[in-house]
OpenMM code with the backbone's topology and positions (N, CA, C; nanometers):
from openmm import Vec3, app, unit

residues = "MET ARG GLN VAL ILE VAL THR PRO TYR GLN GLU VAL TRP ALA GLU MET PHE GLU THR GLU ALA ALA GLN LEU ARG ALA ILE PHE GLY GLN ARG LEU ARG GLY ILE ASN HIS ILE GLY SER THR SER VAL ALA GLY LEU SER ALA LYS PRO ILE ILE ASP ILE LEU PRO VAL VAL ASP THR LEU GLY GLU ILE GLU SER PHE ASP THR ALA MET GLU ALA LEU GLY TYR GLU VAL MET GLY GLU PHE GLY MET PRO GLY ARG ARG TYR TYR ARG LYS GLY GLY ASP ALA ARG THR HIS HIS ILE HIS LEU TYR ALA ASP GLY SER PRO GLU ILE ARG ARG HIS VAL VAL PHE ARG ASP TYR LEU ARG GLN HIS PRO GLN GLU ALA THR ALA TYR SER ASP ILE LYS GLU GLN LEU ALA LYS GLN HIS PRO VAL ASP ILE SER ALA TYR ILE ALA GLY LYS ASP ALA PHE VAL LYS GLU MET GLU HIS ARG ALA PHE THR TRP TRP SER ARG GLY".split()
positions = [
    Vec3(2.9288, -5.4646, -1.4260),
    Vec3(2.8037, -5.4517, -1.5003),
    Vec3(2.6879, -5.4422, -1.4009),
    Vec3(2.6048, -5.3416, -1.4174),
    Vec3(2.4892, -5.3232, -1.3295),
    Vec3(2.3771, -5.4176, -1.3680),
    Vec3(2.3267, -5.4887, -1.2689),
    Vec3(2.2104, -5.5725, -1.2905),
    Vec3(2.0845, -5.4880, -1.2780),
    Vec3(1.9813, -5.5265, -1.3496),
    Vec3(1.8518, -5.4600, -1.3388),
    Vec3(1.7684, -5.5445, -1.2438),
    Vec3(1.7507, -5.4951, -1.1235),
    Vec3(1.6751, -5.5662, -1.0219),
    Vec3(1.5556, -5.4804, -0.9830),
    Vec3(1.4369, -5.5360, -1.0000),
    Vec3(1.3130, -5.4697, -0.9605),
    Vec3(1.2491, -5.5575, -0.8538),
    Vec3(1.2175, -5.4965, -0.7394),
    Vec3(1.1615, -5.5715, -0.6275),
    Vec3(1.0269, -5.5124, -0.5868),
    Vec3(0.9440, -5.5921, -0.5206),
    Vec3(0.8188, -5.5367, -0.4671),
    Vec3(0.8496, -5.4249, -0.3673),
    Vec3(0.7528, -5.3359, -0.3494),
    Vec3(0.7676, -5.2234, -0.2564),
    Vec3(0.8104, -5.2732, -0.1188),
    Vec3(0.8988, -5.1959, -0.0562),
    Vec3(0.9451, -5.2286, 0.0788),
    Vec3(0.9307, -5.1053, 0.1676),
    Vec3(0.8672, -5.1224, 0.2815),
    Vec3(0.8438, -5.0099, 0.3725),
    Vec3(0.9727, -4.9437, 0.4192),
    Vec3(1.0824, -5.0180, 0.4213),
    Vec3(1.2100, -4.9625, 0.4665),
    Vec3(1.2561, -4.8468, 0.3764),
    Vec3(1.2058, -4.8399, 0.2551),
    Vec3(1.2471, -4.7335, 0.1636),
    Vec3(1.2118, -4.5954, 0.2198),
    Vec3(1.0969, -4.5824, 0.2815),
    Vec3(1.0583, -4.4536, 0.3416),
    Vec3(1.1541, -4.4175, 0.4549),
    Vec3(1.1946, -4.5164, 0.5328),
    Vec3(1.2901, -4.4925, 0.6413),
    Vec3(1.4270, -4.4546, 0.5856),
    Vec3(1.4680, -4.5207, 0.4787),
    Vec3(1.5966, -4.4885, 0.4156),
    Vec3(1.5961, -4.3447, 0.3653),
    Vec3(1.4830, -4.3016, 0.3085),
    Vec3(1.4715, -4.1627, 0.2644),
    Vec3(1.4870, -4.0682, 0.3823),
    Vec3(1.4140, -4.0931, 0.4904),
    Vec3(1.4182, -4.0032, 0.6063),
    Vec3(1.5586, -3.9937, 0.6646),
    Vec3(1.6289, -4.1052, 0.6716),
    Vec3(1.7654, -4.1053, 0.7240),
    Vec3(1.8559, -4.0190, 0.6371),
    Vec3(1.8469, -4.0376, 0.5066),
    Vec3(1.9317, -3.9603, 0.4150),
    Vec3(1.8908, -3.8140, 0.4131),
    Vec3(1.7599, -3.7871, 0.4179),
    Vec3(1.7110, -3.6488, 0.4171),
    Vec3(1.7657, -3.5715, 0.5366),
    Vec3(1.7729, -3.6357, 0.6519),
    Vec3(1.8269, -3.5690, 0.7707),
    Vec3(1.9728, -3.5297, 0.7487),
    Vec3(2.0493, -3.6170, 0.6855),
    Vec3(2.1899, -3.5859, 0.6578),
    Vec3(2.2024, -3.4736, 0.5553),
    Vec3(2.1147, -3.4727, 0.4562),
    Vec3(2.1177, -3.3665, 0.3551),
    Vec3(2.0765, -3.2320, 0.4154),
    Vec3(1.9814, -3.2348, 0.5078),
    Vec3(1.9421, -3.1104, 0.5755),
    Vec3(2.0601, -3.0517, 0.6521),
    Vec3(2.1374, -3.1392, 0.7149),
    Vec3(2.2548, -3.0931, 0.7897),
    Vec3(2.3606, -3.0352, 0.6960),
    Vec3(2.3772, -3.0938, 0.5794),
    Vec3(2.4780, -3.0451, 0.4841),
    Vec3(2.4365, -2.9118, 0.4226),
    Vec3(2.3156, -2.9043, 0.3678),
    Vec3(2.2747, -2.7868, 0.2909),
    Vec3(2.2166, -2.6756, 0.3780),
    Vec3(2.1751, -2.7076, 0.4985),
    Vec3(2.1316, -2.6077, 0.5950),
    Vec3(2.0337, -2.5059, 0.5407),
    Vec3(2.0677, -2.3774, 0.5569),
    Vec3(1.9797, -2.2671, 0.5183),
    Vec3(1.9566, -2.2577, 0.3676),
    Vec3(2.0420, -2.3217, 0.2902),
    Vec3(2.0255, -2.3188, 0.1445),
    Vec3(1.9086, -2.4072, 0.0991),
    Vec3(1.8703, -2.5026, 0.1821),
    Vec3(1.7673, -2.6002, 0.1463),
    Vec3(1.6281, -2.5392, 0.1609),
    Vec3(1.5484, -2.5506, 0.0545),
    Vec3(1.4112, -2.4994, 0.0549),
    Vec3(1.3090, -2.6121, 0.0738),
    Vec3(1.3506, -2.7341, 0.0456),
    Vec3(1.2615, -2.8491, 0.0585),
    Vec3(1.3353, -2.9739, 0.0158),
    Vec3(1.2779, -3.0875, 0.0496),
    Vec3(1.3385, -3.2138, 0.0097),
    Vec3(1.2267, -3.3148, -0.0140),
    Vec3(1.2323, -3.3828, -0.1280),
    Vec3(1.1256, -3.4721, -0.1695),
    Vec3(1.1781, -3.6123, -0.1961),
    Vec3(1.1025, -3.7108, -0.1512),
    Vec3(1.1268, -3.8498, -0.1900),
    Vec3(1.0503, -3.8686, -0.3203),
    Vec3(1.1212, -3.9005, -0.4267),
    Vec3(1.0596, -3.9157, -0.5583),
    Vec3(1.0916, -4.0548, -0.6117),
    Vec3(1.0467, -4.0804, -0.7329),
    Vec3(1.0755, -4.2077, -0.7962),
    Vec3(0.9880, -4.3190, -0.7405),
    Vec3(1.0097, -4.4373, -0.7909),
    Vec3(0.9232, -4.5500, -0.7582),
    Vec3(0.9287, -4.5907, -0.6120),
    Vec3(1.0419, -4.5712, -0.5453),
    Vec3(1.0490, -4.6098, -0.4038),
    Vec3(0.9655, -4.5187, -0.3152),
    Vec3(0.9138, -4.4104, -0.3709),
    Vec3(0.8331, -4.3160, -0.2929),
    Vec3(0.6833, -4.3461, -0.3008),
    Vec3(0.6460, -4.4509, -0.3748),
    Vec3(0.5043, -4.4822, -0.3961),
    Vec3(0.4747, -4.6193, -0.3343),
    Vec3(0.3996, -4.6202, -0.2255),
    Vec3(0.3653, -4.7458, -0.1586),
    Vec3(0.2994, -4.8418, -0.2576),
    Vec3(0.3467, -4.9646, -0.2571),
    Vec3(0.2897, -5.0678, -0.3438),
    Vec3(0.3527, -5.0792, -0.4802),
    Vec3(0.4372, -4.9850, -0.5176),
    Vec3(0.4976, -4.9847, -0.6509),
    Vec3(0.6298, -5.0613, -0.6488),
    Vec3(0.6435, -5.1568, -0.7380),
    Vec3(0.7712, -5.2273, -0.7521),
    Vec3(0.8755, -5.1296, -0.8043),
    Vec3(1.0006, -5.1515, -0.7638),
    Vec3(1.1037, -5.0542, -0.7991),
    Vec3(1.2415, -5.1169, -0.7970),
    Vec3(1.3330, -5.0521, -0.8680),
    Vec3(1.4744, -5.0777, -0.8426),
    Vec3(1.4977, -5.0208, -0.7023),
    Vec3(1.5638, -5.0937, -0.6131),
    Vec3(1.5758, -5.0472, -0.4748),
    Vec3(1.6794, -4.9359, -0.4581),
    Vec3(1.6529, -4.8257, -0.5265),
    Vec3(1.7389, -4.7076, -0.5206),
    Vec3(1.6514, -4.5909, -0.4764),
    Vec3(1.6908, -4.5245, -0.3702),
    Vec3(1.6130, -4.4135, -0.3159),
    Vec3(1.6468, -4.2871, -0.3947),
    Vec3(1.5469, -4.2321, -0.4640),
    Vec3(1.5635, -4.1072, -0.5383),
    Vec3(1.5181, -3.9923, -0.4502),
    Vec3(1.6062, -3.8949, -0.4367),
    Vec3(1.5798, -3.7798, -0.3497),
    Vec3(1.5984, -3.6517, -0.4303),
    Vec3(1.5035, -3.5595, -0.4137),
    Vec3(1.5080, -3.4323, -0.4844),
    Vec3(1.5133, -3.3188, -0.3827),
    Vec3(1.6356, -3.2738, -0.3484),
    Vec3(1.6469, -3.1548, -0.2650),
    Vec3(1.6278, -3.0296, -0.3510),
    Vec3(1.5658, -2.9287, -0.2936),
    Vec3(1.5473, -2.7997, -0.3594),
    Vec3(1.6271, -2.6971, -0.2801),
    Vec3(1.7164, -2.6280, -0.3493),
    Vec3(1.7979, -2.5250, -0.2849),
    Vec3(1.7608, -2.3880, -0.3396),
    Vec3(1.8070, -2.2847, -0.2722),
    Vec3(1.7739, -2.1479, -0.3116),
    Vec3(1.8269, -2.1160, -0.4517),
    Vec3(1.9501, -2.1542, -0.4803),
    Vec3(2.0138, -2.1279, -0.6092),
    Vec3(2.1257, -2.2296, -0.6284),
    Vec3(2.1633, -2.2519, -0.7518),
    Vec3(2.2762, -2.3413, -0.7780),
    Vec3(2.4103, -2.2688, -0.7635),
    Vec3(2.4064, -2.1392, -0.7430),
    Vec3(2.5296, -2.0628, -0.7248),
    Vec3(2.6126, -2.1182, -0.6100),
    Vec3(2.7378, -2.1477, -0.6389),
    Vec3(2.8341, -2.1993, -0.5413),
    Vec3(2.7905, -2.3310, -0.4766),
    Vec3(2.7010, -2.4045, -0.5389),
    Vec3(2.6529, -2.5302, -0.4822),
    Vec3(2.7640, -2.6351, -0.4779),
    Vec3(2.8644, -2.6193, -0.5637),
    Vec3(2.9764, -2.7133, -0.5648),
    Vec3(3.0565, -2.7081, -0.4341),
    Vec3(3.0373, -2.6034, -0.3561),
    Vec3(3.1081, -2.5952, -0.2279),
    Vec3(3.0623, -2.7047, -0.1309),
    Vec3(2.9521, -2.7713, -0.1616),
    Vec3(2.9016, -2.8801, -0.0788),
    Vec3(2.9501, -3.0175, -0.1264),
    Vec3(3.0225, -3.0211, -0.2355),
    Vec3(3.0641, -3.1496, -0.2932),
    Vec3(3.1485, -3.2333, -0.1974),
    Vec3(3.2374, -3.1707, -0.1246),
    Vec3(3.3224, -3.2453, -0.0311),
    Vec3(3.2375, -3.3126, 0.0768),
    Vec3(3.1391, -3.2417, 0.1278),
    Vec3(3.0501, -3.2991, 0.2285),
    Vec3(2.9682, -3.4136, 0.1707),
    Vec3(2.9255, -3.4005, 0.0454),
    Vec3(2.8508, -3.5085, -0.0195),
    Vec3(2.9404, -3.6312, -0.0394),
    Vec3(3.0648, -3.6071, -0.0779),
    Vec3(3.1595, -3.7181, -0.0923),
    Vec3(3.1825, -3.7877, 0.0419),
    Vec3(3.1858, -3.7124, 0.1492),
    Vec3(3.2043, -3.7702, 0.2826),
    Vec3(3.0874, -3.8610, 0.3212),
    Vec3(2.9694, -3.8358, 0.2643),
    Vec3(2.8529, -3.9230, 0.2866),
    Vec3(2.8550, -4.0445, 0.1952),
    Vec3(2.9538, -4.0508, 0.1063),
    Vec3(2.9645, -4.1652, 0.0165),
    Vec3(2.9110, -4.1414, -0.1230),
    Vec3(2.8790, -4.0155, -0.1547),
    Vec3(2.8244, -3.9842, -0.2867),
    Vec3(2.9342, -3.9574, -0.3881),
    Vec3(2.9070, -3.9978, -0.5096),
    Vec3(2.9899, -3.9643, -0.6239),
    Vec3(2.9287, -3.8374, -0.6845),
    Vec3(3.0082, -3.7341, -0.7014),
    Vec3(2.9613, -3.6063, -0.7543),
    Vec3(2.9651, -3.6138, -0.9062),
    Vec3(2.8489, -3.5956, -0.9703),
    Vec3(2.8372, -3.6134, -1.1152),
    Vec3(2.8085, -3.4844, -1.1914),
    Vec3(2.7951, -3.3713, -1.1230),
    Vec3(2.7629, -3.2461, -1.1914),
    Vec3(2.6223, -3.2505, -1.2499),
    Vec3(2.6046, -3.1876, -1.3658),
    Vec3(2.4722, -3.1876, -1.4303),
    Vec3(2.4364, -3.3258, -1.4845),
    Vec3(2.5344, -3.4010, -1.5260),
    Vec3(2.5174, -3.5362, -1.5794),
    Vec3(2.4088, -3.5412, -1.6869),
    Vec3(2.4211, -3.4489, -1.7840),
    Vec3(2.3327, -3.4496, -1.9002),
    Vec3(2.2018, -3.3748, -1.8839),
    Vec3(2.1778, -3.3167, -1.7689),
    Vec3(2.0528, -3.2427, -1.7479),
    Vec3(2.0841, -3.1040, -1.6947),
    Vec3(2.0867, -3.0036, -1.7829),
    Vec3(2.1150, -2.8672, -1.7388),
    Vec3(2.0210, -2.8252, -1.6257),
    Vec3(2.0772, -2.7582, -1.5273),
    Vec3(1.9980, -2.7100, -1.4149),
    Vec3(1.9870, -2.8083, -1.3000),
    Vec3(2.0443, -2.9264, -1.3173),
    Vec3(2.0413, -3.0272, -1.2119),
    Vec3(2.1833, -3.0519, -1.1622),
    Vec3(2.1952, -3.0903, -1.0363),
    Vec3(2.3200, -3.1443, -0.9842),
    Vec3(2.2865, -3.2850, -0.9377),
    Vec3(2.3641, -3.3809, -0.9856),
    Vec3(2.3351, -3.5223, -0.9639),
    Vec3(2.4462, -3.5866, -0.8820),
    Vec3(2.4050, -3.6645, -0.7848),
    Vec3(2.4970, -3.7385, -0.6990),
    Vec3(2.4439, -3.8816, -0.6903),
    Vec3(2.5350, -3.9783, -0.6846),
    Vec3(2.4914, -4.1161, -0.6690),
    Vec3(2.5788, -4.1873, -0.5674),
    Vec3(2.5169, -4.2851, -0.5031),
    Vec3(2.5827, -4.3562, -0.3937),
    Vec3(2.5709, -4.5063, -0.4168),
    Vec3(2.6782, -4.5781, -0.3916),
    Vec3(2.6717, -4.7238, -0.3951),
    Vec3(2.7396, -4.7901, -0.5130),
    Vec3(2.8032, -4.7134, -0.6014),
    Vec3(2.8704, -4.7744, -0.7164),
    Vec3(2.7733, -4.8527, -0.8033),
    Vec3(2.8138, -4.9741, -0.8459),
    Vec3(2.7264, -5.0559, -0.9296),
    Vec3(2.6075, -5.1114, -0.8519),
    Vec3(2.6166, -5.1138, -0.7212),
    Vec3(2.5060, -5.1577, -0.6354),
    Vec3(2.4422, -5.0336, -0.5731),
    Vec3(2.3937, -4.9438, -0.6586),
    Vec3(2.3415, -4.8141, -0.6147),
    Vec3(2.2380, -4.8264, -0.5059),
    Vec3(2.2441, -4.7307, -0.4137),
    Vec3(2.1446, -4.7225, -0.3070),
    Vec3(2.0660, -4.5925, -0.3100),
    Vec3(2.1307, -4.4835, -0.3568),
    Vec3(2.0665, -4.3517, -0.3559),
    Vec3(2.1071, -4.2718, -0.4799),
    Vec3(2.0112, -4.1933, -0.5277),
    Vec3(2.0356, -4.0921, -0.6315),
    Vec3(1.9849, -3.9595, -0.5763),
    Vec3(2.0648, -3.8556, -0.5912),
    Vec3(2.0229, -3.7208, -0.5532),
    Vec3(2.0097, -3.6385, -0.6804),
    Vec3(1.8924, -3.5793, -0.6994),
    Vec3(1.8642, -3.4905, -0.8127),
    Vec3(1.8374, -3.3534, -0.7518),
    Vec3(1.9378, -3.2701, -0.7434),
    Vec3(1.9271, -3.1415, -0.6759),
    Vec3(1.8942, -3.0326, -0.7774),
    Vec3(1.7941, -2.9516, -0.7454),
    Vec3(1.7520, -2.8418, -0.8324),
    Vec3(1.7383, -2.7135, -0.7517),
    Vec3(1.7476, -2.6018, -0.8223),
    Vec3(1.7200, -2.4713, -0.7618),
    Vec3(1.5696, -2.4476, -0.7599),
    Vec3(1.5255, -2.3793, -0.6577),
    Vec3(1.3853, -2.3418, -0.6436),
    Vec3(1.3367, -2.2784, -0.7739),
    Vec3(1.2218, -2.3214, -0.8213),
    Vec3(1.1652, -2.2675, -0.9439),
    Vec3(1.1888, -2.3526, -1.0671),
    Vec3(1.2735, -2.4530, -1.0587),
    Vec3(1.2972, -2.5395, -1.1739),
    Vec3(1.1703, -2.6174, -1.2081),
    Vec3(1.1317, -2.6226, -1.3364),
    Vec3(1.0129, -2.6999, -1.3743),
    Vec3(1.0306, -2.8503, -1.3508),
    Vec3(1.1533, -2.8959, -1.3388),
    Vec3(1.1771, -3.0385, -1.3138),
    Vec3(1.1248, -3.0812, -1.1775),
    Vec3(1.1217, -2.9906, -1.0833),
    Vec3(1.0697, -3.0231, -0.9504),
    Vec3(0.9235, -3.0639, -0.9630),
    Vec3(0.8455, -2.9818, -1.0280),
    Vec3(0.7021, -3.0106, -1.0452),
    Vec3(0.6825, -3.1402, -1.1218),
    Vec3(0.7603, -3.1621, -1.2258),
    Vec3(0.7452, -3.2837, -1.3075),
    Vec3(0.7603, -3.4083, -1.2200),
    Vec3(0.8639, -3.4115, -1.1389),
    Vec3(0.8874, -3.5280, -1.0537),
    Vec3(0.7793, -3.5439, -0.9462),
    Vec3(0.7418, -3.4340, -0.8828),
    Vec3(0.6462, -3.4406, -0.7722),
    Vec3(0.5061, -3.4737, -0.8231),
    Vec3(0.4653, -3.4161, -0.9350),
    Vec3(0.3333, -3.4459, -0.9907),
    Vec3(0.3247, -3.5928, -1.0311),
    Vec3(0.4295, -3.6446, -1.0929),
    Vec3(0.4311, -3.7854, -1.1333),
    Vec3(0.4166, -3.8752, -1.0094),
    Vec3(0.4934, -3.8464, -0.9052),
    Vec3(0.4853, -3.9228, -0.7808),
    Vec3(0.3447, -3.9161, -0.7210),
    Vec3(0.2899, -3.7959, -0.7106),
    Vec3(0.1585, -3.7790, -0.6489),
    Vec3(0.0489, -3.8476, -0.7306),
    Vec3(0.0620, -3.8434, -0.8620),
    Vec3(-0.0350, -3.9104, -0.9482),
    Vec3(-0.0350, -4.0608, -0.9209),
    Vec3(0.0836, -4.1198, -0.9131),
    Vec3(0.0910, -4.2630, -0.8854),
    Vec3(0.0371, -4.2957, -0.7470),
    Vec3(0.0611, -4.2109, -0.6510),
    Vec3(0.0085, -4.2332, -0.5161),
    Vec3(-0.1434, -4.2294, -0.5135),
    Vec3(-0.2031, -4.1456, -0.5981),
    Vec3(-0.3487, -4.1307, -0.6010),
    Vec3(-0.4188, -4.2257, -0.6979),
    Vec3(-0.3425, -4.2938, -0.7816),
    Vec3(-0.3996, -4.3829, -0.8834),
    Vec3(-0.3319, -4.5201, -0.8762),
    Vec3(-0.3741, -4.6024, -0.7803),
    Vec3(-0.3073, -4.7314, -0.7607),
    Vec3(-0.3126, -4.8230, -0.8829),
    Vec3(-0.4160, -4.8092, -0.9666),
    Vec3(-0.4223, -4.8927, -1.0870),
    Vec3(-0.3100, -4.8559, -1.1841),
    Vec3(-0.2730, -4.7287, -1.1886),
    Vec3(-0.1619, -4.6848, -1.2724),
    Vec3(-0.0294, -4.7360, -1.2140),
    Vec3(-0.0172, -4.7316, -1.0806),
    Vec3(0.1033, -4.7826, -1.0158),
    Vec3(0.1193, -4.9323, -1.0440),
    Vec3(0.0088, -5.0062, -1.0422),
    Vec3(0.0143, -5.1496, -1.0718),
    Vec3(0.0584, -5.1733, -1.2157),
    Vec3(0.0043, -5.0965, -1.3087),
    Vec3(0.0440, -5.1119, -1.4497),
    Vec3(0.1922, -5.0800, -1.4674),
    Vec3(0.2387, -4.9777, -1.3999),
    Vec3(0.3792, -4.9395, -1.4076),
    Vec3(0.4671, -5.0491, -1.3462),
    Vec3(0.4242, -5.1032, -1.2332),
    Vec3(0.4976, -5.2144, -1.1712),
    Vec3(0.5111, -5.3312, -1.2673),
    Vec3(0.3999, -5.3657, -1.3319),
    Vec3(0.4003, -5.4800, -1.4238),
    Vec3(0.5003, -5.4610, -1.5373),
    Vec3(0.5022, -5.3413, -1.5942),
    Vec3(0.5954, -5.3136, -1.7044),
    Vec3(0.7392, -5.3206, -1.6553),
    Vec3(0.7671, -5.2625, -1.5402),
    Vec3(0.9038, -5.2639, -1.4885),
    Vec3(0.9507, -5.4058, -1.4567),
    Vec3(0.8636, -5.4856, -1.3977),
    Vec3(0.8999, -5.6239, -1.3662),
    Vec3(0.9272, -5.7034, -1.4935),
    Vec3(0.8423, -5.6855, -1.5941),
    Vec3(0.8599, -5.7547, -1.7219),
    Vec3(0.9908, -5.7134, -1.7888),
    Vec3(1.0186, -5.5846, -1.7922),
    Vec3(1.1416, -5.5367, -1.8548),
    Vec3(1.2664, -5.5830, -1.7803),
    Vec3(1.2591, -5.5893, -1.6484),
    Vec3(1.3740, -5.6369, -1.5692),
    Vec3(1.4034, -5.7830, -1.6013),
    Vec3(1.2990, -5.8615, -1.6243),
    Vec3(1.3185, -6.0022, -1.6624),
    Vec3(1.3749, -6.0136, -1.8035),
    Vec3(1.3298, -5.9271, -1.8934),
    Vec3(1.3773, -5.9301, -2.0322),
    Vec3(1.5198, -5.8786, -2.0455),
    Vec3(1.5582, -5.7830, -1.9619),
    Vec3(1.6883, -5.7165, -1.9743),
    Vec3(1.7610, -5.7146, -1.8389),
    Vec3(1.7957, -5.8304, -1.7845),
    Vec3(1.8518, -5.8347, -1.6490),
    Vec3(1.9896, -5.7709, -1.6330),
    Vec3(2.0603, -5.7485, -1.7419),
    Vec3(2.1933, -5.6862, -1.7324),
    Vec3(2.2102, -5.5716, -1.8322),
    Vec3(2.0984, -5.5155, -1.8785),
    Vec3(2.1038, -5.4072, -1.9769),
    Vec3(2.0150, -5.2926, -1.9306),
    Vec3(2.0703, -5.2070, -1.8464),
    Vec3(1.9936, -5.0960, -1.7899),
    Vec3(1.9422, -5.0016, -1.8986),
    Vec3(2.0179, -4.9850, -2.0059),
    Vec3(1.9741, -4.8968, -2.1150),
    Vec3(1.8490, -4.9515, -2.1822),
    Vec3(1.8441, -5.0815, -2.2070),
    Vec3(1.7262, -5.1425, -2.2685),
    Vec3(1.6065, -5.1359, -2.1743),
    Vec3(1.6316, -5.1534, -2.0464),
    Vec3(1.5254, -5.1428, -1.9462),
    Vec3(1.4643, -5.0026, -1.9491),
    Vec3(1.5493, -4.9013, -1.9466),
    Vec3(1.5025, -4.7621, -1.9468),
    Vec3(1.4297, -4.7304, -2.0776),
    Vec3(1.4870, -4.7713, -2.1897),
    Vec3(1.4239, -4.7455, -2.3196),
    Vec3(1.2891, -4.8158, -2.3294),
    Vec3(1.2796, -4.9339, -2.2731),
    Vec3(1.1561, -5.0113, -2.2805),
    Vec3(1.0393, -4.9471, -2.2092),
    Vec3(1.0651, -4.8703, -2.1072),
    Vec3(0.9555, -4.8074, -2.0335),
    Vec3(0.9339, -4.6609, -2.0711),
    Vec3(1.0165, -4.6084, -2.1588),
    Vec3(1.0137, -4.4658, -2.1911),
    Vec3(0.8776, -4.4176, -2.2420),
    Vec3(0.8214, -4.4840, -2.3410),
    Vec3(0.6935, -4.4387, -2.3982),
    Vec3(0.5817, -4.4460, -2.2941),
    Vec3(0.5815, -4.5521, -2.2142),
    Vec3(0.4807, -4.5673, -2.1096),
    Vec3(0.4909, -4.4535, -2.0083),
    Vec3(0.6127, -4.4228, -1.9670),
    Vec3(0.6341, -4.3170, -1.8677),
    Vec3(0.5917, -4.1809, -1.9241),
    Vec3(0.6263, -4.1532, -2.0473),
    Vec3(0.5879, -4.0249, -2.1072),
    Vec3(0.4357, -4.0106, -2.1152),
    Vec3(0.3671, -4.1176, -2.1517),
    Vec3(0.2211, -4.1129, -2.1578),
    Vec3(0.1631, -4.0941, -2.0175),
    Vec3(0.2211, -4.1625, -1.9189),
    Vec3(0.1730, -4.1476, -1.7822),
    Vec3(0.2011, -4.0062, -1.7300),
    Vec3(0.3153, -3.9488, -1.7651),
    Vec3(0.3438, -3.8099, -1.7256),
    Vec3(0.2384, -3.7167, -1.7827),
    Vec3(0.1977, -3.7408, -1.9066),
    Vec3(0.0931, -3.6589, -1.9684),
    Vec3(-0.0372, -3.6703, -1.8879),
    Vec3(-0.0755, -3.7930, -1.8532),
    Vec3(-0.1972, -3.8130, -1.7723),
    Vec3(-0.1825, -3.7469, -1.6354),
    Vec3(-0.0637, -3.7554, -1.5786),
    Vec3(-0.0400, -3.6956, -1.4471),
    Vec3(-0.0579, -3.5440, -1.4515),
    Vec3(-0.0031, -3.4798, -1.5549),
    Vec3(-0.0170, -3.3338, -1.5640),
    Vec3(-0.1602, -3.2923, -1.5939),
    Vec3(-0.2324, -3.3721, -1.6705),
    Vec3(-0.3738, -3.3439, -1.6947),
    Vec3(-0.4502, -3.3510, -1.5628),
    Vec3(-0.4254, -3.4557, -1.4851),
    Vec3(-0.4875, -3.4731, -1.3533),
    Vec3(-0.4526, -3.3561, -1.2618),
    Vec3(-0.3253, -3.3204, -1.2576),
    Vec3(-0.2784, -3.2145, -1.1705),
    Vec3(-0.3408, -3.0796, -1.2079),
    Vec3(-0.3495, -3.0515, -1.3385),
    Vec3(-0.4019, -2.9216, -1.3829),
    Vec3(-0.5506, -2.9067, -1.3523),
    Vec3(-0.6217, -3.0172, -1.3347),
    Vec3(-0.7643, -3.0128, -1.3014),
    Vec3(-0.7871, -2.9955, -1.1514),
    Vec3(-0.6803, -3.0248, -1.0727),
    Vec3(-0.6940, -3.0247, -0.9262),
    Vec3(-0.6877, -2.8907, -0.8684),
] * unit.nanometer
topology = app.Topology()
chain = topology.addChain("A")
for resn in residues:
    res = topology.addResidue(resn, chain)
    for name in ("N", "CA", "C"):
        topology.addAtom(name, app.Element.getBySymbol(name[0]), res)
């Protein structure tokens, strides 16, 4: 059973991203168009589940499964789309997850959604604090129910995504 653990921001998360990003660059090589640290661990000061979310962007998803063996060699579990068409999802660490990879092809609208949300939180520390507070409260309420934790923050996240896109479209 996965525990819901939310911790204060840790500077090591940026280093963990860089270490993993270097390995992903070596695997995907010329197919890689960019790589982004996303999610709560990418926002200084934001409390988070200590799982590094990484969004690599590749040229196309065509034949992307040919990299699965290399991803498995890095310790990733290959999950395919895992409920999100256009994404390839990999996770590392079993029940004690350490990394999630959300791989998309260049041009996917999901790339912008994740990056705009991250950038909005980086530029609006009061929003990051409010998000931290909700996540910490939900983790205390649902310490062994990840589904309840996710459902509990869903409406807040959707409203914040709306504010983020409004902010982004004005910039």
